[in-house]
LOBA-204644 format. One record per residue (C-alpha): x, y, z; residue in one letter. Coordinates in nm, 3 decimals, padded with zeros to 5 digits. Layout:
N
X;Y;Z;a
...
***
This chain:
819
-04.757;00.712;-02.620;m
-04.709;01.044;-02.518;d
-04.481;01.009;-02.211;i
-04.503;01.369;-02.082;i
-04.881;01.353;-02.055;r
-04.886;01.008;-01.911;f
-04.653;01.163;-01.619;f
-04.897;01.439;-01.569;i
-05.227;01.224;-01.553;h
-05.029;00.993;-01.291;k
-04.901;01.218;-00.996;p
-04.949;00.927;-00.805;v
-04.724;00.685;-01.001;m
-04.430;00.938;-01.034;v
-04.466;01.014;-00.681;a
-04.420;00.620;-00.642;v
-04.115;00.640;-00.847;g
-03.977;00.916;-00.657;v
-04.011;00.737;-00.330;i
-03.846;00.420;-00.456;l
-03.561;00.600;-00.609;t
-03.494;00.766;-00.291;v
-03.540;00.452;-00.085;m
-03.348;00.243;-00.301;f
-03.086;00.487;-00.306;g
-03.058;00.528;00.077;l
-03.043;00.136;00.085;i
-02.717;00.176;-00.156;g
-02.584;00.450;00.040;f
-02.601;00.224;00.346;q
-02.454;-00.092;00.135;k
-02.170;00.080;-00.040;l
-01.816;00.018;00.135;p
-01.650;00.323;00.270;i
-01.292;00.377;00.180;q
-01.022;00.662;00.130;l
-00.967;00.631;-00.240;t
-01.116;00.371;-00.525;p
-00.984;00.073;-00.543;d
-00.698;00.066;-00.821;v
-00.613;-00.257;-00.992;e
-00.265;-00.276;-01.139;i
-00.138;-00.641;-01.267;p
00.147;-00.684;-01.046;l
00.283;-00.996;-00.956;i
00.605;-01.054;-00.728;t
00.812;-01.334;-00.689;v
01.044;-01.323;-00.348;n
01.307;-01.583;-00.316;t
01.492;-01.618;00.028;a
01.839;-01.743;00.095;w
01.954;-01.703;00.448;y
02.311;-01.568;00.493;g
02.355;-01.488;00.063;a
02.492;-01.141;-00.042;t
02.352;-00.957;-00.309;p
02.576;-01.091;-00.562;y
02.537;-01.458;-00.508;e
02.117;-01.375;-00.492;i
02.172;-01.192;-00.865;e
02.380;-01.468;-00.995;k
02.224;-01.774;-00.839;e
01.894;-01.711;-00.861;i
01.745;-01.332;-00.971;i
01.937;-01.425;-01.315;e
01.805;-01.790;-01.394;k
01.425;-01.637;-01.294;q
01.447;-01.374;-01.515;e
01.564;-01.575;-01.818;k
01.270;-01.774;-01.816;v
00.996;-01.499;-01.705;l
01.124;-01.251;-01.978;k
00.902;-01.386;-02.211;g
00.573;-01.391;-02.026;l
00.263;-01.337;-02.252;q
00.134;-00.978;-02.150;g
00.456;-00.867;-01.958;l
00.518;-00.486;-01.996;t
00.808;-00.446;-01.755;k
01.023;-00.657;-01.525;m
01.224;-00.537;-01.240;e
01.400;-00.711;-00.999;s
01.594;-00.607;-00.673;s
01.863;-00.844;-00.484;s
01.945;-00.775;-00.141;y
02.087;-00.944;00.144;n
01.922;-01.275;00.210;a
01.633;-01.213;-00.027;i
01.551;-01.150;-00.378;g
01.260;-00.985;-00.569;t
01.129;-01.009;-00.911;i
00.837;-00.733;-00.964;t
00.633;-00.829;-01.338;l
00.437;-00.550;-01.461;s
00.146;-00.672;-01.695;f
-00.103;-00.494;-01.938;k
-00.420;-00.340;-01.811;i
-00.685;-00.575;-01.808;g
-00.457;-00.883;-01.750;t
-00.642;-01.152;-01.575;n
-00.426;-01.206;-01.273;l
-00.526;-01.561;-01.199;d
-00.430;-01.659;-01.537;d
-00.105;-01.456;-01.529;a
-00.032;-01.616;-01.202;l
-00.067;-01.972;-01.337;l
00.173;-01.881;-01.626;r
00.415;-01.739;-01.368;v
00.427;-02.076;-01.183;s
00.490;-02.250;-01.471;n
00.759;-02.078;-01.597;k
00.938;-02.100;-01.197;m
00.913;-02.430;-01.245;s
01.189;-02.430;-01.549;e
01.453;-02.297;-01.293;v
01.625;-02.577;-01.189;r
01.948;-02.618;-00.973;n
01.908;-02.364;-00.682;y
02.154;-02.356;-00.433;p
02.136;-02.567;-00.125;e
01.934;-02.389;00.159;n
01.745;-02.174;-00.094;v
01.359;-02.138;00.002;n
01.104;-02.203;-00.243;k
01.019;-01.904;-00.434;p
00.685;-01.722;-00.321;t
00.463;-01.582;-00.582;i
00.170;-01.336;-00.483;e
-00.007;-01.068;-00.672;s
-00.056;-00.707;-00.570;s
-00.115;-00.374;-00.653;g
-00.258;-00.053;-00.522;a
-00.423;-00.237;-00.226;n
-00.085;-00.386;-00.128;s
-00.028;-00.057;00.110;s
-00.127;-00.122;00.494;p
-00.428;00.075;00.581;i
-00.363;-00.030;00.977;i
-00.047;-00.048;01.166;w
-00.032;-00.224;01.524;m
00.276;-00.281;01.733;v
00.341;-00.583;01.970;l
00.483;-00.486;02.292;k
00.582;-00.624;02.619;k
00.358;-00.568;02.935;m
00.549;-00.501;03.270;p
00.683;-00.825;03.422;g
00.768;-01.003;03.081;n
01.136;-01.081;03.144;s
01.181;-01.191;02.746;g
01.284;-00.977;02.480;h
01.024;-00.841;02.239;i
01.183;-01.012;01.931;n
01.135;-01.360;02.068;q
00.774;-01.360;02.059;f
00.762;-01.305;01.658;k
00.690;-01.661;01.616;t
00.461;-01.670;01.921;f
00.257;-01.410;01.686;f
00.278;-01.621;01.395;e
00.141;-01.962;01.547;d
-00.109;-01.815;01.780;n
-00.213;-01.481;01.732;v
-00.211;-01.408;01.344;r
-00.509;-01.602;01.254;q
-00.732;-01.398;01.471;y
-00.689;-01.084;01.274;l
-00.674;-01.272;00.939;e
-01.002;-01.407;00.964;r
-01.173;-01.088;00.989;i
-01.382;-00.979;00.709;n
-01.202;-00.768;00.466;g
-00.855;-00.827;00.574;v
-00.649;-00.932;00.304;g
-00.321;-01.018;00.454;s
-00.070;-00.924;00.734;l
00.278;-00.793;00.692;l
00.480;-00.895;01.032;v
00.815;-00.709;01.065;f
01.075;-00.694;01.292;g
01.128;-00.989;01.570;g
01.358;-01.297;01.509;t
01.196;-01.647;01.415;d
01.247;-01.927;01.667;t
01.480;-02.211;01.590;t
01.615;-02.544;01.721;l
02.006;-02.510;01.755;d
02.263;-02.788;01.721;v
02.572;-02.644;01.844;i
02.864;-02.847;01.733;i
03.228;-02.827;01.932;d
03.516;-02.848;01.677;a
03.748;-03.006;01.961;q
03.536;-03.281;02.028;k
03.434;-03.336;01.675;m
03.835;-03.392;01.609;a
03.852;-03.615;01.920;r
03.596;-03.834;01.788;y
03.692;-03.777;01.433;n
03.370;-03.667;01.292;v
03.343;-03.440;01.000;s
03.066;-03.186;00.944;i
02.925;-03.354;00.651;n
02.893;-03.679;00.863;q
02.675;-03.440;01.106;i
02.461;-03.292;00.834;i
02.404;-03.609;00.667;a
02.325;-03.840;01.006;s
02.055;-03.560;01.135;i
01.863;-03.568;00.778;r
01.851;-03.922;00.742;r
01.734;-03.945;01.093;s
01.487;-03.677;01.106;n
01.234;-03.872;00.876;q
00.922;-04.042;00.905;n
00.791;-04.299;00.619;i
00.458;-04.413;00.548;s
00.413;-04.753;00.432;a
00.042;-04.782;00.359;g
-00.250;-04.959;00.524;i
-00.242;-05.337;00.636;l
-00.594;-05.502;00.647;g
-00.650;-05.775;00.911;m
-00.956;-05.951;00.975;a
-01.198;-05.656;01.068;k
-00.919;-05.382;01.100;k
-00.730;-05.165;00.898;n
-00.404;-05.062;01.011;y
-00.195;-04.790;00.925;r
00.181;-04.857;00.884;i
00.440;-04.574;00.960;r
00.780;-04.584;01.084;t
00.838;-04.290;01.292;i
01.192;-04.124;01.334;s
01.107;-03.749;01.327;q
01.233;-03.536;01.620;f
00.967;-03.516;01.891;q
01.211;-03.382;02.157;t
01.550;-03.201;02.151;p
01.659;-03.505;02.326;g
01.580;-03.743;02.034;d
01.821;-03.532;01.798;a
02.118;-03.583;02.084;l
02.023;-03.945;02.047;g
02.143;-03.957;01.659;v
02.396;-04.195;01.567;v
02.665;-03.986;01.371;i
02.960;-04.281;01.329;f
02.940;-04.666;01.416;d
03.214;-04.920;01.292;d
03.124;-05.190;01.551;g
03.388;-05.093;01.775;i
03.298;-04.699;01.871;k
02.992;-04.517;01.836;r
02.962;-04.188;01.855;v
02.657;-03.960;01.887;y
02.541;-03.627;01.847;l
02.544;-03.541;02.193;r
02.913;-03.661;02.198;d
03.013;-03.342;01.968;v
02.705;-03.112;02.014;a
02.454;-02.951;02.249;q
02.070;-02.880;02.122;v
01.869;-02.600;02.299;k
01.615;-02.373;02.164;k
01.771;-02.058;02.002;g
01.663;-01.762;01.752;y
01.774;-01.639;01.418;k
02.003;-01.302;01.394;k
01.828;-01.006;01.436;e
01.778;-00.835;01.070;a
01.571;-00.509;01.164;a
01.542;-00.270;01.435;s
01.196;-00.164;01.494;v
01.119;00.069;01.737;l
00.797;00.279;01.858;h
00.846;00.581;02.058;n
01.191;00.455;02.123;g
01.071;00.128;02.220;e
01.174;-00.195;02.067;q
00.834;-00.380;01.930;v
00.731;-00.594;01.641;v
00.540;-00.434;01.380;v
00.193;-00.580;01.222;v
00.055;-00.412;00.899;a
-00.289;-00.491;00.762;v
-00.376;-00.515;00.405;r
-00.757;-00.469;00.300;k
-00.922;-00.698;00.070;e
-01.086;-00.516;-00.288;k
-01.400;-00.349;-00.188;g
-01.348;-00.376;00.170;a
-01.536;-00.170;00.424;n
-01.246;-00.005;00.593;v
-01.438;00.158;00.867;l
-01.601;-00.144;00.941;d
-01.316;-00.342;00.916;m
-01.068;-00.127;01.092;t
-01.354;-00.150;01.365;d
-01.368;-00.509;01.354;a
-00.985;-00.535;01.407;v
-00.971;-00.281;01.690;e
-01.272;-00.546;01.863;n
-01.009;-00.827;01.805;a
-00.701;-00.661;01.938;i
-00.928;-00.563;02.265;h
-01.017;-00.959;02.275;y
-00.685;-01.070;02.218;l
-00.529;-00.839;02.465;n
-00.748;-00.965;02.713;k
-00.697;-01.320;02.670;t
-00.391;-01.497;02.461;i
-00.176;-01.201;02.500;l
-00.246;-01.100;02.846;a
-00.166;-01.457;02.943;d
00.186;-01.392;02.767;n
00.229;-01.059;02.924;k
00.213;-00.890;02.603;l
00.004;-00.628;02.414;t
-00.081;-00.517;02.068;l
-00.155;-00.150;02.027;k
-00.326;00.019;01.707;m
-00.116;00.290;01.635;v
-00.240;00.423;01.309;s
-00.519;00.357;01.045;d
-00.734;00.526;00.809;q
-01.039;00.616;01.014;r
-00.950;00.953;01.112;p
-00.876;01.085;00.753;y
-01.156;00.919;00.577;i
-01.432;01.049;00.873;n
-01.280;01.388;00.828;t
-01.248;01.386;00.409;a
-01.618;01.225;00.388;t
-01.731;01.444;00.634;h
-01.604;01.747;00.444;l
-01.730;01.650;00.113;v
-02.068;01.585;00.286;k
-02.077;01.911;00.457;r
-01.980;02.077;00.091;n
-02.277;01.894;-00.083;i
-02.503;02.015;00.195;m
-02.390;02.392;00.166;i
-02.383;02.349;-00.245;g
-02.758;02.250;-00.220;s
-02.863;02.506;00.018;l
-02.692;02.776;-00.180;l
-02.843;02.652;-00.497;a
-03.187;02.656;-00.348;v
-03.092;03.017;-00.166;c
-03.016;03.146;-00.561;v
-03.325;03.010;-00.683;l
-03.532;03.159;-00.397;l
-03.398;03.466;-00.493;l
-03.447;03.518;-00.817;f
-03.784;03.339;-00.859;l
-03.913;03.457;-00.526;r
-04.166;03.190;-00.490;s
-04.105;02.912;-00.228;v
-04.347;02.667;-00.423;r
-04.152;02.744;-00.744;t
-03.801;02.697;-00.567;t
-03.967;02.388;-00.407;l
-04.047;02.227;-00.748;i
-03.692;02.309;-00.904;t
-03.490;02.227;-00.573;g
-03.652;01.880;-00.532;i
-03.434;01.780;-00.856;a
-03.139;01.812;-00.625;i
-03.199;01.521;-00.354;p
-03.395;01.293;-00.593;i
-03.094;01.296;-00.839;s
-02.797;01.306;-00.587;a
-02.969;01.048;-00.360;v
-03.043;00.845;-00.683;g
-02.683;00.808;-00.796;c
-02.605;00.577;-00.493;f
-02.819;00.307;-00.693;i
-02.580;00.322;-00.977;f
-02.263;00.300;-00.763;l
-02.422;00.005;-00.562;w
-02.523;-00.200;-00.873;l
-02.194;-00.122;-01.019;l
-02.009;-00.236;-00.711;g
-01.834;00.088;-00.651;r
-01.734;00.216;-00.288;n
-01.802;00.574;-00.119;l
-01.502;00.720;-00.104;n
-01.358;01.098;-00.151;v
-01.373;01.066;-00.539;v
-01.700;00.926;-00.586;s
-01.824;01.182;-00.310;m
-01.650;01.488;-00.472;a
-01.826;01.354;-00.801;g
-02.169;01.405;-00.644;i
-02.073;01.748;-00.504;s
-01.970;01.828;-00.841;f
-02.295;01.764;-00.984;a
-02.507;01.923;-00.723;v
-02.517;02.264;-00.892;g
-02.588;02.081;-01.240;m
-02.877;01.886;-01.127;l
-03.119;02.202;-01.148;v
-03.021;02.326;-01.466;d
-03.281;02.130;-01.660;n
-03.554;02.176;-01.392;s
-03.520;02.578;-01.429;i
-03.486;02.536;-01.811;v
-03.831;02.337;-01.818;v
-03.991;02.538;-01.517;l
-03.929;02.891;-01.699;e
-04.073;02.772;-02.046;n
-04.368;02.648;-01.843;i
-04.424;02.941;-01.680;d
-04.387;03.126;-02.029;r
-04.709;02.904;-02.132;h
-04.904;02.998;-01.809;r
-04.844;03.355;-01.875;k
-05.025;03.316;-02.200;t
-05.332;03.237;-02.004;g
-05.320;02.869;-02.072;k
-05.438;02.598;-01.788;t
-05.178;02.478;-01.548;a
-05.192;02.138;-01.732;f
-05.169;02.271;-02.089;d
-04.871;02.509;-01.970;a
-04.682;02.194;-01.801;a
-04.777;01.971;-02.123;y
-04.685;02.206;-02.401;e
-04.376;02.403;-02.224;g
-04.217;02.052;-02.118;t
-04.277;01.881;-02.441;k
-04.144;02.231;-02.646;e
-03.802;02.176;-02.454;v
-03.717;01.846;-02.367;w
-03.515;01.788;-02.665;g
-03.295;02.068;-02.589;a
-03.287;01.968;-02.216;v
-03.186;01.588;-02.364;l
-02.937;01.750;-02.595;a
-02.755;01.940;-02.299;s
-02.777;01.638;-02.068;t
-02.611;01.433;-02.353;a
-02.331;01.669;-02.401;t
-02.232;01.640;-02.028;t
-02.273;01.287;-02.033;v
-02.067;01.238;-02.340;a
-01.798;01.418;-02.139;v
-01.803;01.178;-01.877;f
-01.951;00.839;-01.972;l
-01.659;00.701;-02.174;p
-01.422;00.750;-01.854;v
-01.631;00.453;-01.722;i
-01.487;00.238;-01.977;f
-01.119;00.335;-01.932;i
-00.918;00.034;-01.839;q
-00.603;00.208;-01.740;e
-00.530;00.364;-01.368;e
-00.675;00.681;-01.454;a
-00.994;00.541;-01.563;g
-01.001;00.339;-01.245;q
-00.925;00.614;-01.040;l
-01.175;00.857;-01.190;f
-01.457;00.612;-01.264;r
-01.657;00.695;-00.957;d
-01.653;01.044;-01.049;i
-01.793;00.962;-01.395;a
-02.070;00.737;-01.244;i
-02.170;00.981;-01.020;a
-02.194;01.267;-01.254;i
-02.329;01.077;-01.558;t
-02.604;00.883;-01.298;s
-02.731;01.229;-01.138;s
-02.743;01.423;-01.442;i
-02.944;01.129;-01.608;f
-03.172;01.129;-01.335;l
-03.233;01.507;-01.326;s
-03.323;01.456;-01.712;l
-03.614;01.204;-01.586;i
-03.691;01.452;-01.304;v
-03.732;01.746;-01.537;s
-03.969;01.586;-01.773;i
-04.199;01.394;-01.517;s
-04.159;01.537;-01.145;v
-04.125;01.877;-01.254;i
-04.455;01.936;-01.439;p
-04.632;01.720;-01.265;t
-04.604;01.940;-00.944;l
-04.657;02.229;-01.131;f
-04.985;02.102;-01.258;n
-05.072;02.012;-00.881;l
-04.952;02.300;-00.741;f
-05.132;02.556;-00.998;y
-05.411;02.385;-01.129;r
-05.660;02.595;-00.884;k
-05.517;02.917;-00.982;k
-05.681;03.059;-01.286;n
-05.435;03.384;-01.313;n
-05.096;03.327;-01.321;i
-05.042;03.703;-01.233;k
-05.135;03.629;-00.897;t
-04.828;03.389;-00.860;n
-04.543;03.563;-00.679;r
-04.304;03.433;-00.930;l
-04.397;03.764;-01.159;q
-04.320;04.002;-00.864;k
-03.943;03.907;-00.894;s
-03.713;04.224;-00.927;i
-03.390;04.068;-00.895;v
-03.382;03.921;-01.276;g
-03.536;04.248;-01.420;p
-03.262;04.454;-01.244;l
-02.944;04.249;-01.332;l
-03.099;04.242;-01.691;a
-03.128;04.591;-01.712;g
-02.760;04.647;-01.572;i
-02.638;04.406;-01.841;i
-02.796;04.569;-02.149;l
-02.677;04.924;-02.024;k
-02.332;04.774;-02.007;f
-02.359;04.601;-02.340;s
-02.486;04.913;-02.542;t
-02.164;05.089;-02.386;l
-01.946;04.826;-02.516;c
-02.104;04.819;-02.846;m
-02.118;05.203;-02.891;k
-01.871;05.257;-03.152;n
-01.572;05.073;-03.313;a
-01.310;05.204;-03.050;v
-01.524;05.083;-02.765;t
-01.605;04.745;-02.937;r
-01.222;04.686;-02.981;i
-01.135;04.825;-02.622;a
-01.397;04.566;-02.509;t
-01.222;04.282;-02.672;v
-00.872;04.343;-02.602;v
-00.958;04.427;-02.221;l
-01.188;04.110;-02.144;f
-00.910;03.894;-02.330;t
-00.647;04.053;-02.180;s
-00.833;04.000;-01.806;l
-00.889;03.653;-01.919;s
-00.549;03.555;-01.957;i
-00.414;03.727;-01.676;g
-00.647;03.595;-01.442;l
-00.583;03.239;-01.567;t
-00.219;03.271;-01.534;s
-00.256;03.415;-01.186;w
-00.508;03.167;-01.066;l
-00.364;02.870;-01.250;m
-00.264;02.604;-00.959;p
00.033;02.356;-00.995;s
-00.046;02.090;-01.241;a
-00.039;01.729;-01.071;e
-00.182;01.385;-01.162;y
-00.353;01.319;-00.840;l
-00.404;01.548;-00.521;p
-00.165;01.486;-00.226;q
-00.421;01.518;00.039;g
-00.352;01.606;00.386;n
-00.283;01.275;00.552;r
-00.144;01.281;00.914;n
00.164;01.101;00.838;f
00.516;01.232;00.765;i
00.764;00.985;00.636;l
01.127;01.025;00.656;n
01.339;00.823;00.394;i
01.702;00.767;00.505;l
02.008;00.657;00.341;i
02.287;00.565;00.594;p
02.634;00.464;00.462;p
02.588;00.098;00.323;p
02.692;-00.162;00.618;g
02.560;-00.032;00.909;y
02.498;-00.299;01.166;s
02.159;-00.349;01.325;v
02.285;-00.218;01.657;a
02.410;00.086;01.476;k
02.069;00.175;01.301;l
01.916;00.109;01.663;k
02.153;00.361;01.803;t
02.050;00.600;01.529;m
01.649;00.522;01.582;g
01.696;00.605;01.961;q
01.867;00.927;01.894;s
01.645;01.044;01.663;i
01.355;00.970;01.924;f
01.546;01.149;02.182;k
01.592;01.459;01.943;e
01.231;01.462;01.887;i
01.123;01.369;02.234;e
01.024;01.725;02.379;p
00.795;01.764;02.096;y
00.576;01.482;02.227;f
00.529;01.680;02.557;k
00.453;02.027;02.439;e
00.207;02.183;02.182;d
00.350;02.448;02.001;g
00.725;02.420;02.074;k
00.921;02.650;01.836;d
00.610;02.652;01.621;g
00.580;02.295;01.541;f
00.255;02.104;01.640;p
00.259;01.828;01.902;q
00.395;01.491;01.808;i
00.156;01.204;01.858;q
00.362;00.890;01.799;g
00.678;00.823;01.633;m
00.812;00.504;01.427;f
01.154;00.392;01.336;f
01.252;00.085;01.101;v
01.615;00.021;01.025;g
01.724;-00.286;00.795;a
01.967;-00.351;00.529;d
01.672;-00.311;00.255;r
01.542;00.044;00.371;i
01.581;00.251;00.674;t
01.321;00.513;00.767;l
01.094;00.684;01.024;f
00.785;00.837;01.067;g
00.548;01.040;01.248;g
00.197;01.194;01.307;t
00.055;01.489;01.487;s
-00.190;01.506;01.761;i
-00.342;01.764;01.501;h
-00.521;01.589;01.203;e
-00.446;01.862;00.954;t
-00.092;02.023;01.071;r
00.101;01.720;01.013;a
00.257;01.915;00.719;r
00.415;02.143;00.933;e
00.667;01.900;01.082;l
00.829;01.847;00.780;i
01.084;02.122;00.860;p
01.137;01.979;01.198;r
01.214;01.629;01.087;f
01.453;01.767;00.806;s
01.649;01.914;01.048;r
01.668;01.595;01.234;v
01.783;01.433;00.927;i
02.067;01.675;00.870;s
02.223;01.622;01.192;k
02.267;01.252;01.159;i
02.645;01.209;01.030;p
02.698;01.058;00.697;g
02.305;01.010;00.660;v
02.095;01.167;00.345;f
01.741;01.142;00.355;g
01.392;01.319;00.228;v
01.105;01.404;00.438;s
00.772;01.374;00.286;i
00.393;01.366;00.336;q
00.250;01.048;00.250;a
-00.005;01.111;00.005;g
-00.355;00.951;00.018;i
-00.328;00.784;-00.390;f
00.046;00.634;-00.305;e
00.111;00.256;-00.308;s
00.447;00.196;-00.206;g
00.691;00.369;00.030;i
00.724;00.745;-00.095;g
00.569;00.674;-00.455;k
00.305;00.959;-00.427;g
00.505;01.255;-00.563;r
00.792;01.080;-00.733;t
00.932;01.079;-01.083;v
01.190;00.779;-01.168;d
01.493;00.850;-01.383;v
01.649;00.505;-01.479;n
02.018;00.438;-01.551;i
02.086;00.108;-01.683;s
02.391;-00.081;-01.818;g
02.634;-00.364;-01.732;e
02.934;-00.200;-01.557;s
02.812;-00.105;-01.195;i
03.072;00.135;-01.185;d
03.003;00.308;-01.527;d
02.639;00.321;-01.384;i
02.733;00.489;-01.075;i
02.915;00.752;-01.216;q
02.644;00.874;-01.466;a
02.407;00.842;-01.155;a
02.618;01.058;-00.926;y
02.614;01.343;-01.264;a
02.274;01.301;-01.302;l
02.223;01.335;-00.922;f
02.407;01.654;-00.918;g
02.230;01.775;-01.220;t
01.884;01.743;-01.090;i
01.940;01.883;-00.766;k
02.101;02.202;-00.928;a
01.828;02.221;-01.190;k
01.514;02.175;-00.998;m
01.492;02.336;-00.674;k
01.169;02.226;-00.524;n
01.238;01.873;-00.501;t
01.424;01.638;-00.304;q
01.643;01.374;-00.482;v
01.705;00.996;-00.350;r
01.912;00.764;-00.538;p
01.787;00.389;-00.520;v
01.974;00.188;-00.453;p
02.250;00.404;-00.265;s
02.529;00.566;-00.477;l
02.836;00.430;-00.246;e
02.918;00.097;-00.351;a
03.075;00.045;-00.005;s
02.905;-00.213;00.160;y
03.205;-00.395;00.375;p
03.296;-00.723;00.232;e
03.510;-00.978;00.391;v
03.609;-01.281;00.103;k
03.727;-01.597;00.203;i
03.933;-01.724;-00.068;i
04.026;-02.111;-00.037;p
04.373;-02.208;-00.141;n
04.301;-02.527;-00.361;k
04.625;-02.701;-00.301;e
04.601;-02.694;00.101;k
04.215;-02.780;00.062;l
04.303;-03.110;-00.142;a
04.589;-03.185;00.118;a
04.328;-03.168;00.388;n
04.051;-03.388;00.205;g
03.838;-03.073;00.203;l
03.645;-02.901;-00.085;t
03.540;-02.549;-00.116;a
03.201;-02.610;-00.067;e
03.283;-02.776;00.282;e
03.492;-02.483;00.376;i
03.205;-02.232;00.276;g
02.960;-02.450;00.470;v
03.165;-02.427;00.795;y
03.193;-02.067;00.756;v
02.797;-02.056;00.715;d
02.776;-02.266;01.011;i
03.027;-02.045;01.253;l
02.857;-01.698;01.159;m
02.479;-01.726;01.168;d
02.411;-02.086;01.139;g
02.271;-02.313;00.871;r
01.942;-02.465;00.813;k
01.955;-02.828;00.761;i
01.626;-02.960;00.849;e
01.302;-02.902;01.025;e
01.224;-02.968;01.387;y
00.838;-03.069;01.341;r
00.707;-03.264;01.677;p
00.359;-03.368;01.641;e
00.134;-03.110;01.776;g
00.357;-02.823;01.804;i
00.451;-02.578;01.525;k
00.745;-02.652;01.342;q
01.044;-02.428;01.347;v
01.393;-02.455;01.123;d
01.659;-02.700;01.267;l
01.996;-02.520;01.270;v
02.357;-02.594;01.270;l
02.578;-02.349;01.430;k
02.916;-02.267;01.581;g
02.957;-02.140;01.930;r
02.871;-01.796;01.998;d
03.222;-01.678;02.040;s
03.284;-01.800;01.698;f
03.240;-01.517;01.417;g
03.278;-01.204;01.593;s
03.514;-01.078;01.340;s
03.681;-01.177;01.026;p
04.018;-01.288;01.190;e
03.781;-01.491;01.460;d
03.645;-01.673;01.183;i
03.993;-01.723;01.004;l
04.108;-01.875;01.320;n
03.825;-02.084;01.413;s
03.897;-02.460;01.438;t
03.738;-02.693;01.203;i
03.799;-03.103;01.121;v
03.969;-03.213;00.813;n
03.877;-03.536;00.631;s
04.162;-03.712;00.839;f
04.011;-03.617;01.165;g
04.294;-03.349;01.229;d
04.202;-03.014;01.381;l
04.300;-02.750;01.176;i
04.228;-02.349;01.137;r
04.070;-02.230;00.844;i
04.350;-01.977;00.747;r
04.560;-02.290;00.735;d
04.338;-02.380;00.414;v
04.244;-02.022;00.322;a
04.278;-01.631;00.318;r
04.064;-01.343;00.356;i
04.041;-01.016;00.155;e
03.851;-00.692;00.246;y
03.647;-00.510;00.000;g
03.349;-00.343;-00.081;e
03.041;-00.432;-00.292;g
02.657;-00.257;-00.341;m
02.384;-00.280;-00.072;p
02.153;-00.394;-00.320;q
02.141;-00.449;-00.692;i
01.867;-00.339;-00.880;n
01.754;-00.488;-01.227;h
01.539;-00.324;-01.489;l
01.468;-00.553;-01.779;e
01.760;-00.791;-01.704;r
01.995;-00.472;-01.700;d
02.162;-00.349;-01.406;r
02.016;-00.010;-01.299;t
02.036;00.258;-01.058;i
01.668;00.501;-01.007;s
01.696;00.891;-00.912;s
01.354;00.935;-00.757;a
01.256;01.309;-00.732;q
01.007;01.372;-00.475;h
00.826;01.730;-00.547;r
00.774;01.931;-00.244;l
00.493;02.129;-00.145;h
00.534;02.486;-00.266;p
***
């Protein structure tokens, strides 16, 4: 079957094909999810284990090393990293590209079940998969409204129990990250004096509470026509139930919990300071699901926020405010690319009109652009891709290439028409003569981009959209050139017998340019000297221009997001109060730039946040000008340099980065066994990199200062034995006197459960000496001080301990600056 003749004879069928292509392309365009960047699936699994009150050393020895030992041999594992902080340990497992995450999660879970003998009070490890999509795309803050007398930190549990589900149910929302605030607890506050009076030990209190706070189901009892559930109910339903627990009863004397303790609502110790524009807040961040339409999801989240602010939150004098999302940048970027596509298409048509000097001929050639460009959306839709800056860039790249095939076919058709052939014969023979060359040209382009679609690594996932867009649009342009172009030419020129009447022959631009080029070529080829001079001149010119115009090489473009991130490294051991003071001083320094645009040459700041915690300290800001945020970096750097004892870097967040400050970095890891040797090597590397690489900011992770203040309470074994105590009991006492120790859960029916925490009086634990002077009860019912059986030593330690493949490590992260 002669396909070209078939197309020319069936113009209606060709028209229907064009209409269907454009129609389904527009449908695909409407169905495509809109995102900032393509989805990149990196097989990562994280294991988080919380141990409230533990130091990084205990986390490392008692949790991380045990877990790493069983996880090290996982199939497909490429890298294992871990970090031990105060109260929490995290292991990050990287797997080969293409690994099925569900299978990997199952294998990790099975291996984790092999870890036995966790210390008491260690929470069950949580296992979750993550990847590039783990970066939040929406940031919100929970604030108090006027008239709310409570502290904002106390509303974290309220948000978790009553508000969170409204946001998590929104289509496209993957998960929420809530940071700041303190969890609600039910505190049992012991009195050491009363414990001694009643001869009650701490272990007796803990054991009696645990035994009493239990419900036991006994099954179903069948009687006549009914079944009865049999339950033994003893769980605490009110705080008063806990006070009624019997601690001791020898038949003569009975001691209740109320005799030696009080029970009241409490809150866990504040672990982080979170400020927004200088005001204490609770931060809520939203992560998206894979393939979610970011614009639609963000609009839905915004609508949910309006609903919550009018109902649940308003009733509790709270408000939730969205402070950052990707919509402005996505809209700016996509509108820019759309505009470039339209301008490129218009310029291509103008160039065709200039050279062809025929509206009809230009129309025939230019029709390939909309058909091919719109038709590629069908392929993006069917392949499950999304509309983002990368896929739209692919379309814009292809716009100038879409008319190439049509021009070749049309020019050859026109050549045949000049010989006096009819429009049909010229269209048929002209197309048939060059369709092989057009196919070869298209195949070479497709051969370059098509393999990218099948690359599974990160680069393949990032550039797959470009490959699909260019490959599909070029393929469609081939179909258009051998079907639509000859069909239209036959329709437009079949009533004309003399091609010389066509304005196509009157073009003067082509002959003029051809004449200039021929004269220049003749001059260059005049003799051996001119030929050599021409070769040397053009070779030197091409090399020189290439060197001059060569841009800086990067893996991915940085973009121009309206977000400047400043990562701080304060001296180890700063308290939450100190970090909060630091955040307030930073805001005070920056506050004038909130009120005036152009002050000292800097754009006006729209908003700023501060997060201060043991794990990370940072602040960030946005500008009212979407494209000028980068100009704030010198201003923020100046603020950082004024903070005593603090080192930091100021960077613009990239559009492709998946972690905090991970966009333009190169990590150098130093591993070993002795932390002191690692620190010394890291100091040397840190200085060398700063000296050799001028256009970078260097950030050590963790801090190079192993100076986190520590107080070690060292029991005296002989004195412990004389008082009938053990080292474990002393450790439990100190834990209780400090931040409290979780011993059970308070779970009344119909009310969300909270931790049941055993604590000392608030006056205990204000200083190491106060702890040493604290009164406890020995096994004989006598009051003693902790200093009677233990001593303290002051020391220093690491703020966090990182592992790479089970070895301790320090990383040096180099952040490249903009030229």
